[in-house]
C-alpha positions in Angstrom: 20.2 -21.3 18.8 21.1 -17.5 18.8 22.4 -17.2 15.4 20.5 -14.8 13.2 19.1 -16.4 10.1 19.9 -13.8 7.6 22.9 -12.0 9.1 24.8 -15.0 10.6 23.6 -18.0 8.5 23.3 -16.3 5.2 19.7 -17.2 4.6 17.7 -15.1 2.2 13.8 -14.8 1.8 13.6 -17.8 -0.7 15.2 -20.1 1.7 13.2 -19.1 4.5 9.9 -19.4 2.5 10.9 -22.9 1.5 11.6 -23.6 5.2 8.1 -22.4 6.2 6.5 -24.4 3.4 8.3 -27.6 4.4 7.6 -27.1 8.2 3.9 -26.8 7.4 3.8 -30.2 5.9 5.2 -31.7 9.0 2.1 -32.7 11.1 4.3 -32.9 14.4 5.6 -29.3 13.9 3.7 -26.0 14.5 3.3 -24.0 11.4 5.5 -20.9 10.9 4.8 -18.0 8.6 7.4 -15.9 6.9 6.1 -13.0 9.0 7.1 -15.0 12.2 10.6 -15.5 10.7 11.1 -11.8 10.0 9.8 -10.9 13.7 11.7 -13.8 15.3 15.0 -14.3 13.3 16.7 -16.9 15.7 15.8 -20.4 16.7 15.4 -19.2 20.3 13.1 -16.4 19.7 11.2 -18.4 17.3 10.7 -21.4 19.8 9.7 -18.8 22.6 6.0 -18.5 23.5 4.2 -16.0 21.4 2.7 -13.0 22.9 0.1 -11.7 20.6 -1.5 -8.2 20.8 -5.1 -8.1 20.4 -6.2 -4.8 18.6 -9.0 -2.8 20.3 -11.9 -2.6 18.0 -13.1 1.0 17.3 -16.5 2.2 18.1 -19.4 2.4 15.6 -19.2 6.2 15.9 -15.5 6.2 14.9 -16.1 3.7 12.0 -19.0 5.9 10.6 -16.9 9.1 11.0 -14.0 7.6 9.1 -16.3 6.4 6.2 -18.0 10.0 6.2 -14.6 11.6 5.8 -13.5 9.4 3.0 -16.8 10.1 1.2 -16.2 13.9 1.7 -12.6 13.6 0.5 -13.7 11.7 -2.6 -16.5 14.3 -3.4 -14.1 17.1 -2.8 -11.4 15.5 -4.9 -13.9 14.8 -7.8 -15.2 18.4 -7.8 -11.7 19.9 -8.0 -10.8 17.4 -10.8 -14.0 18.3 -12.7 -13.3 22.1 -12.1 -9.8 21.9 -13.3 -10.8 20.0 -16.4 -13.6 22.5 -17.1 -11.2 25.5 -16.9 -8.7 23.6 -19.2 -11.4 22.9 -21.8 -12.4 26.7 -21.6 -8.7 27.7 -22.1 -8.1 25.2 -24.9 -11.4 25.9 -26.8 -10.5 29.8 -26.6 -8.1 29.6 -29.2 -9.1 29.7 -33.0 -5.9 28.3 -34.6 -5.4 24.6 -35.0 -1.8 24.7 -34.0 -2.5 26.8 -31.1 -5.3 24.4 -29.9 -3.0 21.5 -30.3 -0.2 23.1 -28.4 -2.6 24.1 -25.6 -4.0 20.6 -25.5 -0.6 19.0 -25.2 0.4 21.6 -22.4 -2.7 21.2 -20.4 -2.5 17.4 -20.7 1.0 17.4 -19.6 0.2 19.8 -16.6 -2.9 17.7 -15.7 -1.0 14.5 -15.8 1.7 15.9 -13.5 -0.9 17.3 -11.2 -2.7 13.9 -10.9 
């Protein structure tokens, strides 16, 4: 009853997934998810009555502020990316030699990729 599924009994995630699937097919047994198995890794803790925490919903004001901040971050990131690309294009096109343009393009592309 108190043996740990993983540590004491040698079960792994695949065995416990099969256990959950087979248990869900039995109409006289309550369904058990793999999340329940990880939260309650013994038979005793799995059989104990569940105490569920109810998340408190956020207010409409907090919801709107979160969305507005996400939009502002997206716009700021987009502006910064466009500005860096513009500076890179100006730096690459400032050269007149084909080899120098190629080398600048490769250098800027690599730096931009690492920056992203």
